[in-house]
C-alpha positions as MATLAB code, in Angstrom:
seq = 'MYTFLIAVGALLLLSLVWMVYRIQTLVSVVKGSDRKIASGSNKVNAILFLVFLFGSGALMFWYSIKEFDNYQLPVASEHGVMIPNKNKPNKFHTF';
ca = [
     124.948   82.802   95.122;
     126.590   83.456   98.477;
     128.432   86.446   97.036;
     125.115   87.964   95.980;
     123.594   87.377   99.430;
     126.626   88.903  101.138;
     126.439   91.935   98.832;
     122.721   92.383   99.555;
     123.376   92.042  103.293;
     126.160   94.620  103.160;
     123.924   96.983  101.198;
     121.130   96.592  103.738;
     123.568   97.177  106.594;
     124.892  100.350  104.960;
     121.380  101.635  104.371;
     120.515  100.921  108.012;
     123.542  102.875  109.238;
     122.673  105.762  106.918;
     119.057  105.819  108.166;
     120.235  105.881  111.800;
     122.530  108.816  110.983;
     119.665  110.691  109.300;
     117.325  110.045  112.230;
     119.971  111.269  114.657;
     120.429  114.449  112.602;
     116.691  115.096  112.466;
     116.287  114.521  116.209;
     119.107  116.942  116.974;
     117.475  119.569  114.741;
     114.136  119.108  116.532;
     115.751  119.312  119.966;
     117.562  122.471  118.977;
     120.935  121.154  120.063;
     122.165  121.584  116.532;
     122.049  125.011  114.940;
     121.463  123.453  111.555;
     118.381  124.903  109.917;
     116.268  122.715  107.685;
     117.013  123.502  104.068;
     114.609  124.266  101.245;
     114.588  120.650  100.147;
     111.223  120.244  101.855;
     109.634  122.447   99.185;
     111.346  120.429   96.490;
     110.031  117.202   98.036;
     106.520  118.672   98.189;
     106.621  119.676   94.534;
     108.003  116.287   93.490;
     105.283  114.562   95.523;
     102.571  116.515   93.713;
     104.199  115.822   90.339;
     104.325  112.112   91.165;
     100.728  112.117   92.450;
      99.176  113.822   89.450;
     101.520  112.147   86.949;
     100.786  108.649   88.193;
      97.065  109.440   88.347;
      97.113  110.662   84.751;
      99.040  107.573   83.650;
      96.547  105.335   85.466;
      93.586  106.948   83.716;
      95.355  106.866   80.343;
      96.167  103.163   80.742;
      92.614  102.373   81.876;
      91.146  104.090   78.839;
      93.707  102.513   76.497;
      93.118   98.952   77.763;
      89.349   99.233   78.318;
      88.581   96.647   75.625;
      90.798   94.056   77.320;
      89.055   94.187   80.721;
      86.581   91.396   79.950;
      88.189   88.134   78.918;
      86.407   86.184   76.195;
      84.153   83.340   77.317;
      86.087   80.079   77.418;
      83.168   77.736   76.642;
      79.724   77.774   75.050;
      77.797   77.333   78.293;
      79.811   80.054   80.006;
      77.457   82.688   78.605;
      74.522   81.236   80.592;
      76.269   81.261   83.992;
      75.836   84.999   84.778;
      72.099   84.634   84.067;
      71.848   81.708   86.513;
      73.247   83.835   89.337;
      70.584   86.551   89.077;
      67.850   84.647   90.998;
      70.385   83.750   93.682;
      71.352   87.408   94.092;
      67.675   88.335   94.358;
      67.064   85.829   97.169;
      70.232   86.875   98.995;
      69.115   90.480   99.267;
];
C-alpha cells in the first residue's frame, strides 16, 4: 500500500514540475523574451475540442434515446401509484 502511495506522490510531483515548466515557457513567449513562436497545435486543439464537444453531445442524445424506457422505475408498492395524485392539491396551494 505504501509503495502505491509513494508512486502516486512521485507521479503528482513530476506532473507539478512539468506544469511549472510549461507555465514558464508560456510566460516567456508572452513576454517576448523567447523567440519561440507558438506552433500550429492550437488549431489542432481547437479541432479536437469541437470533435469532443459534438461527439459527446451526439453520444449523450443517443444514450438518452436508447435508455428512454428505463427512466421511470417501476412502482415498488400498490399504494405508490396514489402518491403522485395526493401531491397535486398541495402543489396547487403552494402556488
